[in-house]
C-alpha positions in Angstrom: 71.5 10.0 63.1 74.5 11.5 60.8 77.9 9.7 60.9 81.1 10.9 59.2 84.1 9.0 57.9 87.5 11.0 57.3 90.3 9.7 55.3 93.4 11.9 55.6 95.7 10.6 52.8 99.3 11.5 51.7 97.8 13.6 48.9 94.1 14.4 49.6 91.8 14.6 52.5 88.2 13.4 52.0 85.0 13.5 54.1 81.9 11.5 53.8 78.7 12.2 55.8 75.8 9.7 55.8 72.5 9.3 57.6 73.0 6.0 59.2 69.3 5.8 60.5 67.7 6.7 57.1 68.8 3.9 54.8 72.3 5.1 55.0 71.5 7.9 52.8 74.6 9.9 51.6 74.1 13.6 53.1 77.5 15.3 51.9 81.0 14.8 50.4 84.2 16.8 50.5 87.7 16.2 49.2 90.7 18.7 49.0 94.1 18.1 47.6 96.4 18.9 50.6 99.7 17.2 49.4 100.7 16.4 52.9 103.5 13.9 51.8 105.4 16.8 50.6 105.9 17.9 54.3 107.4 14.5 55.3 111.2 15.3 55.9 113.7 12.8 57.6 110.4 10.9 58.7 109.2 14.0 60.6 106.0 15.2 59.6 105.6 18.9 59.4 102.0 20.2 59.8 101.5 23.0 57.4 98.7 25.7 57.4 96.9 24.0 54.5 96.8 20.9 56.9 95.0 22.9 59.6 92.7 24.8 57.3 91.4 21.6 55.4 90.7 20.0 58.7 88.9 23.3 59.9 86.8 23.0 56.9 86.0 19.2 57.4 84.9 19.8 61.0 82.8 22.8 60.1 80.7 20.6 57.7 80.5 18.0 60.5 79.2 20.8 62.9 77.0 22.1 60.1 75.4 18.6 59.7 75.1 17.9 63.1 77.2 14.6 62.9 77.2 12.4 66.0 79.5 9.9 65.2 83.0 10.5 63.4 85.9 8.1 62.6 89.0 9.4 61.2 92.0 7.3 59.7 95.3 8.3 58.6 97.4 6.4 56.1 100.9 6.3 54.6 102.4 9.7 55.5 101.3 9.1 59.0 102.5 5.7 59.2 106.0 6.8 58.1 106.3 9.7 60.4 108.4 9.4 63.6 106.6 12.2 65.5 103.1 10.4 64.9 102.4 10.6 68.7 102.7 14.4 68.5 100.3 14.4 65.5 97.8 12.2 67.1 98.0 14.5 70.4 97.8 17.6 68.4 94.8 16.4 66.4 92.9 15.4 69.6 93.8 18.8 71.3 92.7 20.9 68.3 89.6 18.8 67.0 88.4 16.9 69.9 88.6 13.7 68.0 90.7 10.6 67.7 93.1 10.3 64.7 93.5 6.4 63.8 96.6 5.9 62.0 95.8 2.4 60.2 98.5 -0.1 58.9 98.5 -1.0 55.4 96.6 -4.4 55.8 93.7 -2.3 57.4 93.9 0.3 54.7 93.7 -2.6 52.0 90.7 -4.0 53.9 89.0 -0.7 53.8 89.7 -0.2 50.2 88.1 -3.6 49.4 85.0 -2.9 51.5 84.7 0.4 49.8 85.2 -0.7 46.3 83.0 -3.6 46.6 80.2 -1.4 47.8 80.2 0.4 44.5 81.3 -2.2 42.0 79.7 -5.5 42.8 78.6 -6.4 39.2 82.0 -7.9 38.4 81.9 -11.5 39.5 85.2 -12.5 38.1 88.4 -12.5 40.4 89.7 -9.1 40.9 92.9 -7.2 41.5 92.3 -3.8 43.1 95.0 -1.2 42.9 94.8 1.9 45.0 97.5 4.4 43.9 97.9 6.8 46.8 100.3 9.5 47.4 102.6 7.7 49.7 101.9 3.9 49.0 100.1 1.8 46.6 98.1 -1.1 47.8 97.5 -4.3 45.4 94.6 -6.5 46.7 93.4 -9.7 45.5 89.5 -10.4 45.7 87.6 -13.4 45.4 83.9 -13.7 45.4 84.0 -9.9 46.6 86.2 -10.8 49.6 89.6 -9.6 50.5 92.1 -12.5 50.2 95.5 -11.1 50.2 97.4 -7.9 49.6 100.7 -6.2 49.0 101.7 -2.5 50.0 104.2 -0.9 47.7 106.3 2.0 48.7 105.5 3.9 45.8 102.9 6.9 45.1 102.3 10.2 43.3 103.8 12.2 46.1 106.8 9.8 46.5 107.6 10.3 42.9 107.1 14.1 43.1 109.3 14.4 45.9 112.0 12.3 44.2 111.9 14.1 40.9 110.5 17.6 41.8 109.0 18.3 38.6 105.4 19.5 38.0 105.8 21.6 34.8 106.5 20.2 31.4 108.4 16.9 31.4 111.1 16.2 29.0 110.9 12.9 27.0 113.9 11.8 28.7 112.6 12.3 32.2 109.4 10.6 31.2 111.5 7.5 29.9 113.5 7.5 33.1 110.5 7.8 35.4 108.9 4.8 33.5 112.1 2.6 33.7 112.4 3.4 37.6 108.7 2.4 38.2 109.0 -0.8 35.8 112.1 -1.9 37.9 110.4 -1.1 41.2 107.2 -3.2 40.4 109.4 -6.1 38.9 111.5 -6.2 42.0 108.8 -5.7 44.7 105.4 -7.2 43.7 104.8 -10.4 45.5 105.0 -13.6 43.8 101.3 -14.5 44.7 100.2 -11.9 42.3 102.6 -13.0 39.4 100.7 -16.4 39.6 97.2 -15.1 39.2 95.1 -15.9 36.1 91.9 -14.6 34.9 91.1 -11.6 36.8 89.7 -8.1 36.2 91.7 -5.1 37.1 90.2 -2.3 39.0 92.0 1.0 40.0 90.6 3.4 42.5 91.6 6.8 43.9 92.5 10.0 42.3 94.4 9.0 39.3 92.0 6.7 37.5 89.1 8.9 38.6 90.9 11.9 36.8 91.5 9.9 33.6 87.7 9.0 33.5 86.9 12.6 34.1 89.0 13.6 31.2 87.5 10.8 29.0 84.1 12.1 29.9 85.1 15.8 29.6 83.5 16.5 32.8 83.6 20.2 34.1 82.1 19.1 37.2 83.1 15.9 39.0 80.4 13.2 38.8 81.3 10.2 40.8 78.4 8.3 39.5 79.5 8.3 36.1 83.1 7.5 37.0 82.2 4.5 39.2 82.3 1.4 36.9 83.7 3.3 34.0 85.9 1.1 31.6 88.9 2.3 30.2 91.9 1.3 28.2 95.7 1.4 27.8 95.6 3.5 24.8 93.4 6.3 26.0 95.4 6.4 29.1 98.9 6.6 27.2 97.2 9.2 24.9 96.1 11.2 28.0 99.7 10.9 29.5 101.3 12.1 26.2 99.2 15.1 26.2 99.6 16.1 29.9 103.4 15.7 30.4 103.7 18.2 27.6 101.8 21.0 29.3 102.7 23.2 32.2 100.4 22.7 35.4 98.4 25.9 34.6 97.7 24.4 31.1 96.7 20.9 32.5 94.0 22.8 34.7 92.4 24.1 31.5 91.6 20.2 30.6 88.0 19.3 31.8 88.3 16.8 34.4 91.5 17.9 36.3 90.7 19.5 39.7 93.0 21.9 41.5 95.9 20.4 43.1 95.7 17.2 40.8 97.5 18.8 38.0 100.9 18.6 39.9 100.7 14.9 40.3 98.5 13.4 37.6 101.5 12.6 35.3 103.1 10.6 38.0 100.0 8.6 38.6 99.3 7.8 34.9 102.8 6.4 34.7 102.3 4.2 37.7 99.0 3.0 36.1 100.5 2.2 32.9 103.3 0.3 34.4 100.7 -1.9 36.2 98.9 -2.7 32.9 102.3 -3.4 31.4 103.1 -5.6 34.3 100.0 -7.6 34.4 99.8 -7.6 30.5 96.2 -6.3 30.7 94.6 -3.8 28.1 91.6 -2.7 29.9 90.4 -1.7 33.5 87.5 -0.6 35.6 87.4 2.5 37.5 86.2 2.9 41.3 85.8 6.2 43.2 85.0 4.6 46.2 87.4 3.2 48.8 88.7 3.9 52.4 85.8 6.3 53.1 83.2 3.8 52.3 85.1 1.1 54.0 85.2 2.9 57.3 81.4 2.9 57.2 81.3 -0.7 56.6 83.8 -1.7 59.1 83.5 0.8 61.9 80.3 2.7 61.7 77.6 0.5 60.2 77.7 -2.0 63.0 
């Protein structure tokens, strides 16, 4: 039997279809940069054409693969919208499925389940950092189990909305954004994370996956190569210094950057680097698994 998980994020929409009666075989994956967070105005979420067209493509794939069970979650941008009841009802009417808007703790739990399903060879204590479009979850994992988390009101779309820059960044603007992110982290990261010692740092979602894709010079996305990739501060900083001096069109010419990511990748790398500075860690691992895989673990594979 085919089942599907759908993760509707503030920046990207993702779909994973698996055959849960055949050793949980992966059948199909799809993702699209939607940038839905750009359409949140005064806490009211407008639903643009790209929202509907992306969902139509997703449900066409679900029909094509004869999927019998579907579980859909919406994250930060949906949590923050005052008109979420309308959005949920509209989703049900148009696609005949439920949209489950999850809280930040559930998102952190699903992220943990997903990351641990693909990176289970790191036995040390871990801090997982999921840099999203509207929020960033920090999760402490001990013996591959979710222990505690923090959800920070910062993400790549939030920064894009704040600074409204997608093209060449000036040195002064980069410095300003760095300082603001640093001050935000210093003010908002929970004290429990400040007290942790001897842990590995794992980043997941689009930003670290893009850095890894650039590292490998991938013309086609290869999640197997990206999962578990080890990267360092120096390469990430070098990548930032190259990208912020380019226009968005020029960024797209770099192997590893997918369409839609060119507008927000500078913000994502700035966030990532500030986390490395905050935790005084030079190296990190990359996971391209998260909420999608976590949905299967928590809601489908039962």
